[in-house]
C-alpha positions as CSV (number, residue, x, y, z in Angstrom):
1,M,-4.8,-3.3,15.1
2,T,-8.3,-3.5,13.6
3,E,-10.3,-0.2,13.9
4,P,-13.8,-0.4,15.4
5,I,-16.5,-0.5,12.7
6,S,-19.5,1.7,13.0
7,P,-22.6,1.9,10.8
8,A,-21.4,5.4,9.7
9,T,-18.1,4.0,8.3
10,F,-19.3,0.6,7.3
11,N,-18.9,-0.3,3.6
12,V,-22.1,-1.9,2.6
13,E,-21.1,-3.0,-0.8
14,D,-17.9,-4.7,0.4
15,W,-19.8,-6.6,3.0
16,L,-22.4,-7.7,0.5
17,Q,-19.7,-9.1,-1.8
18,D,-17.5,-10.4,1.0
19,A,-14.8,-8.1,-0.2
20,H,-11.8,-7.0,1.8
21,L,-12.2,-9.6,4.6
22,P,-9.8,-9.1,7.4
23,E,-6.4,-10.8,7.0
24,E,-3.6,-11.6,9.4
25,S,-0.3,-13.5,9.1
26,A,2.1,-15.6,11.2
27,T,5.7,-16.5,10.5
28,V,6.7,-20.1,11.3
29,Y,10.0,-22.0,10.7
30,K,10.3,-25.3,8.9
31,R,13.6,-26.0,10.7
32,P,12.9,-25.6,14.4
33,D,15.2,-28.5,15.1
34,V,18.2,-26.2,14.8
35,V,17.1,-24.0,17.7
36,A,18.5,-26.4,20.3
37,E,21.9,-26.4,18.4
38,L,21.9,-22.6,18.3
39,T,21.3,-22.4,22.0
40,D,24.1,-24.9,22.7
41,L,26.5,-23.1,20.4
42,K,25.7,-19.8,22.0
43,R,26.5,-21.3,25.4
44,R,29.7,-22.8,24.2
45,I,30.8,-19.6,22.6
46,G,30.3,-17.8,25.9
47,I,32.4,-20.5,27.7
48,E,35.2,-20.3,25.1
49,N,35.4,-16.6,25.4
50,R,35.7,-16.8,29.1
51,A,38.3,-19.5,29.0
52,N,41.1,-17.6,27.4
53,D,43.6,-18.9,30.0
54,V,42.9,-22.5,28.9
55,E,45.3,-23.9,26.3
56,Q,43.4,-25.0,23.1
57,S,44.5,-28.1,21.2
58,A,44.9,-28.0,17.4
59,A,41.8,-30.2,17.1
60,A,39.7,-28.0,19.3
61,K,37.3,-25.5,17.7
62,T,38.2,-21.9,18.3
63,P,35.6,-19.3,19.3
64,K,35.8,-18.1,15.7
65,G,35.0,-21.5,14.4
66,L,32.1,-21.8,16.8
67,T,30.8,-18.4,15.7
68,E,30.9,-19.3,12.1
69,E,29.0,-22.5,12.8
70,Y,26.5,-20.5,14.8
71,E,26.0,-18.0,11.9
72,R,25.6,-20.9,9.4
73,L,22.9,-22.5,11.5
74,L,21.2,-19.1,12.1
75,R,21.0,-18.6,8.3
76,T,19.6,-22.1,7.9
77,F,16.9,-21.3,10.5
78,S,16.1,-17.9,9.0
79,D,15.9,-19.4,5.5
80,S,13.3,-21.9,6.7
81,A,10.9,-19.1,7.5
82,L,7.4,-19.3,6.0
83,T,4.8,-16.5,6.4
84,V,1.3,-17.9,6.4
85,Y,-1.5,-15.5,5.5
86,V,-5.0,-16.2,6.8
87,R,-8.3,-14.6,6.1
88,A,-11.5,-14.4,8.1
89,L,-14.4,-16.7,7.0
90,T,-18.0,-15.4,6.7
91,R,-20.7,-17.0,8.7
92,D,-22.2,-18.6,5.6
93,Q,-18.7,-20.1,4.8
94,I,-18.4,-21.5,8.3
95,A,-21.9,-23.0,8.1
96,E,-21.1,-24.6,4.8
97,L,-17.8,-26.0,6.0
98,R,-19.5,-27.3,9.2
99,A,-22.1,-29.2,7.1
100,E,-19.4,-30.7,4.9
101,S,-17.3,-31.7,7.9
102,E,-20.2,-33.3,9.8
103,A,-21.0,-35.4,6.7
104,A,-17.4,-36.5,6.4
105,T,-16.8,-37.3,10.1
106,K,-20.2,-38.8,11.1
107,D,-18.4,-42.0,12.1
108,L,-16.0,-40.3,14.4
109,T,-16.4,-39.4,18.1
110,P,-17.5,-35.9,18.9
111,T,-14.0,-35.0,20.0
112,E,-12.4,-36.4,16.9
113,A,-15.0,-34.7,14.7
114,N,-14.4,-31.3,16.3
115,A,-10.7,-31.7,15.8
116,E,-11.2,-32.4,12.1
117,F,-13.5,-29.4,11.8
118,G,-10.8,-27.3,13.3
119,Y,-8.3,-28.5,10.6
120,T,-11.0,-27.8,7.9
121,L,-11.5,-24.2,9.1
122,T,-7.7,-23.6,9.2
123,A,-7.3,-24.9,5.7
124,A,-10.1,-22.7,4.4
125,S,-8.6,-19.7,6.2
126,I,-5.1,-19.9,4.6
127,V,-5.0,-17.9,1.4
128,A,-1.3,-17.3,0.7
129,V,2.2,-18.1,1.8
130,K,5.6,-16.3,1.5
131,P,8.9,-18.2,1.9
132,A,11.9,-16.4,3.2
133,G,13.2,-14.0,0.5
134,G,10.3,-14.9,-1.8
135,E,7.0,-13.4,-2.9
136,K,3.6,-13.7,-1.4
137,T,1.9,-16.5,-3.4
138,P,-1.8,-17.5,-3.3
139,A,-2.2,-21.0,-1.7
140,T,-4.9,-23.5,-1.3
141,F,-4.6,-25.9,1.7
142,T,-6.5,-29.1,2.4
143,R,-7.2,-30.5,5.8
144,D,-4.5,-33.1,5.3
145,A,-2.0,-30.4,4.3
146,V,-2.7,-28.5,7.5
147,K,-2.0,-31.7,9.5
148,A,1.2,-32.3,7.6
149,M,2.3,-28.7,8.3
150,E,1.5,-29.1,12.0
151,K,3.6,-32.3,12.1
152,A,6.5,-30.5,10.4
153,I,6.6,-27.3,12.5
154,G,5.2,-28.6,15.8
155,A,2.1,-27.7,17.8
156,T,3.7,-24.6,19.4
157,Q,4.3,-22.9,16.0
158,M,0.9,-24.1,14.8
159,Q,-0.7,-22.1,17.6
160,L,0.8,-18.9,16.0
161,I,-1.2,-19.6,12.8
162,L,-4.3,-20.3,14.8
163,A,-3.9,-17.1,16.8
164,A,-3.6,-15.1,13.6
165,K,-6.7,-16.8,12.2
166,Q,-8.7,-15.9,15.4
167,Q,-7.4,-12.3,15.2
168,A,-8.6,-12.1,11.6
169,Q,-11.9,-13.6,12.5
170,N,-12.4,-11.1,15.4
171,G,-11.9,-8.3,12.8
172,L,-15.0,-9.5,10.9
173,P,-17.9,-7.1,11.7
174,N,-20.8,-8.6,13.4
175,V,-23.6,-7.3,11.2
176,D,-27.2,-7.9,12.2
177,A,-30.3,-6.3,10.7
178,D,-30.3,-3.3,13.0
179,F,-26.6,-2.5,12.2
180,F,-27.2,-2.9,8.5
181,A,-30.2,-0.6,8.5
182,Q,-28.2,2.0,10.4
183,A,-25.5,1.7,7.8
184,L,-28.1,2.4,5.0
185,W,-29.3,5.4,6.9
186,H,-25.8,6.8,7.4
187,G,-24.4,6.0,4.0
188,H,-25.5,6.7,0.5
189,W,-26.5,3.3,-0.8
190,P,-29.7,3.9,-2.9
191,G,-28.6,1.2,-5.3
192,V,-28.5,-1.4,-2.5
193,V,-32.0,-0.3,-1.3
194,Q,-33.3,-0.7,-4.8
195,V,-31.9,-4.2,-5.0
196,L,-33.4,-5.2,-1.7
197,K,-36.8,-4.0,-2.8
198,T,-36.5,-5.8,-6.1
199,A,-35.5,-9.0,-4.2
200,R,-38.6,-8.6,-2.0
201,S,-40.9,-8.1,-4.9
202,A,-39.4,-11.2,-6.7
203,G,-39.4,-13.3,-3.6
204,K,-35.8,-14.2,-4.1
205,P,-32.7,-14.1,-1.9
206,P,-31.1,-10.7,-2.1
207,S,-27.6,-12.3,-2.5
208,H,-28.7,-13.4,-6.0
209,W,-28.2,-9.8,-7.1
210,F,-24.7,-9.4,-5.5
211,S,-23.0,-12.6,-6.7
212,P,-23.3,-15.1,-9.5
213,N,-24.4,-17.8,-7.1
214,R,-28.1,-18.8,-7.2
215,G,-28.3,-20.9,-4.1
216,E,-30.9,-21.1,-1.3
217,W,-31.5,-18.5,1.3
218,T,-28.5,-17.8,3.6
219,E,-28.2,-16.2,6.9
220,K,-27.0,-13.0,5.2
221,D,-30.2,-13.0,3.0
222,Y,-32.4,-13.1,6.1
223,V,-30.4,-10.2,7.7
224,L,-30.9,-8.2,4.5
225,S,-34.6,-8.8,4.3
226,L,-35.2,-7.8,7.9
227,A,-32.8,-4.8,7.5
228,L,-34.9,-3.4,4.6
229,T,-38.0,-3.5,6.8
230,I,-36.2,-1.8,9.7
231,Y,-34.8,0.8,7.2
232,E,-38.1,1.7,5.7
233,D,-39.9,1.8,9.1
234,G,-37.2,4.2,10.3
235,L,-37.7,6.8,7.6
236,C,-39.6,10.0,8.1
237,S,-42.2,11.1,5.5
238,C,-39.5,13.5,4.1
239,G,-37.3,10.5,3.2
240,H,-34.6,11.0,5.8
241,P,-34.0,8.6,8.7
242,I,-35.9,9.5,11.8
243,A,-32.9,8.7,14.1
244,V,-30.9,11.4,12.3
245,A,-33.5,14.0,11.2
246,H,-35.5,14.0,14.5
247,H,-32.4,14.2,16.6
248,P,-32.5,17.4,18.7
249,D,-28.8,18.2,18.0
250,N,-29.5,18.3,14.3
251,D,-31.7,21.4,14.6
252,G,-30.4,23.9,12.0
253,W,-28.3,21.3,10.1
254,Y,-30.7,20.8,7.2
255,D,-31.2,23.1,4.2
256,A,-34.4,23.2,2.2
257,H,-34.2,22.9,-1.6
258,K,-36.8,23.3,-4.2
259,T,-37.1,21.6,-7.5
260,Q,-39.7,21.7,-10.3
261,C,-41.3,19.0,-12.3
262,H,-41.9,20.6,-15.7
263,S,-44.2,17.8,-16.7
264,C,-46.4,18.4,-13.7
265,A,-46.3,22.1,-14.2
266,K,-47.6,21.8,-17.7
267,R,-50.4,19.5,-16.7
268,E,-51.4,21.8,-13.8
269,K,-51.5,24.8,-16.2
270,A,-53.7,22.8,-18.6
271,T,-56.2,22.2,-15.9
272,Q,-56.4,25.7,-14.5
273,G,-59.5,27.8,-14.9
274,N,-59.7,31.0,-16.9
275,G,-59.5,33.2,-13.8
276,K,-63.2,33.5,-13.5
277,D,-64.6,30.1,-13.7
278,P,-63.0,26.9,-12.3
279,Y,-61.7,24.3,-14.6
280,K,-64.4,21.7,-15.5
281,P,-63.1,18.5,-17.1
282,M,-65.0,16.8,-19.8
283,P,-66.5,13.4,-18.9
284,G,-63.7,10.8,-19.0
285,E,-61.1,13.4,-19.6
286,K,-57.5,12.4,-18.7
287,V,-54.7,15.0,-18.9
288,Y,-51.2,13.7,-19.7
289,T,-48.0,15.2,-20.9
290,K,-45.7,14.2,-23.8
291,Y,-41.9,14.8,-23.9
292,T,-41.3,16.9,-27.0
293,R,-37.6,17.8,-26.8
294,P,-36.1,17.2,-30.2
295,A,-33.0,15.0,-30.7
296,S,-31.2,17.9,-32.2
297,K,-31.2,19.6,-28.8
298,P,-29.9,16.9,-26.4
299,L,-30.2,17.4,-22.7
300,P,-26.9,18.5,-21.0
301,Q,-25.2,15.7,-19.3
302,E,-25.8,16.8,-15.7
303,M,-26.8,14.8,-12.6
304,L,-30.5,14.8,-11.9
305,P,-31.5,16.1,-8.5
306,V,-31.9,13.6,-5.7
307,R,-34.0,13.6,-2.6
308,W,-31.0,13.5,-0.2
């Protein structure tokens, strides 16, 4: 069962890169035709076992013979098992597939076009298969391949795959701008915030920084752009999110820390008075500092302090 996703536990980077999308599986059988024979054999075995007082001819099958045939068919049925793995599709993927499907089915009726789009979505969702006794293997299905599989296994078993696909799709978090901004507040994603700011300054889709694709603006890009505004508007002047820092239940749950900028300290000392007279800069005077630490005395490899 898929656990509920909250902004506090949401993995921002995974969502940005469409990583770890929900997956489900369904097991179908390529030999459903033997089910009727298995049912018939089971019934006949029961009758034979209850008919011990009836004389059996040499040509008649004994209960043992029927049982062996039942076991043989059962193995045939089990060996025909195929586990199909399906993965959720992102909104952008679905939108792209819909556009492609509409272009390919423009001459069909709406009902026929919708059916074709359903096969397209199913084909795109299938990512791997595992035969009975075999290993899970990546797989790529086409719309025609899905139709062929449905014809082979029947509509009833096909519904198992569709149900698994829907379950995986339901596990995909519905991320809007408010949700994403809250995730940024609750998590430690300074790198993501920097990327969003860079994208805004460059006037480019944020997704350009998270994937090798350089396409047009997608729905996810618009969510990210609005989320950055919501994120920034929701920060207190101290740099912490207002929703958290101003919450009455958080009284006493913050510690104050001090840090010193040695460059600023040196500049301030250089512009102090002599104790009697205030400092008077010369016309046009600019005070700046220069880093003079020699290479022979490298700075220890420690993490620099962060705001929060």
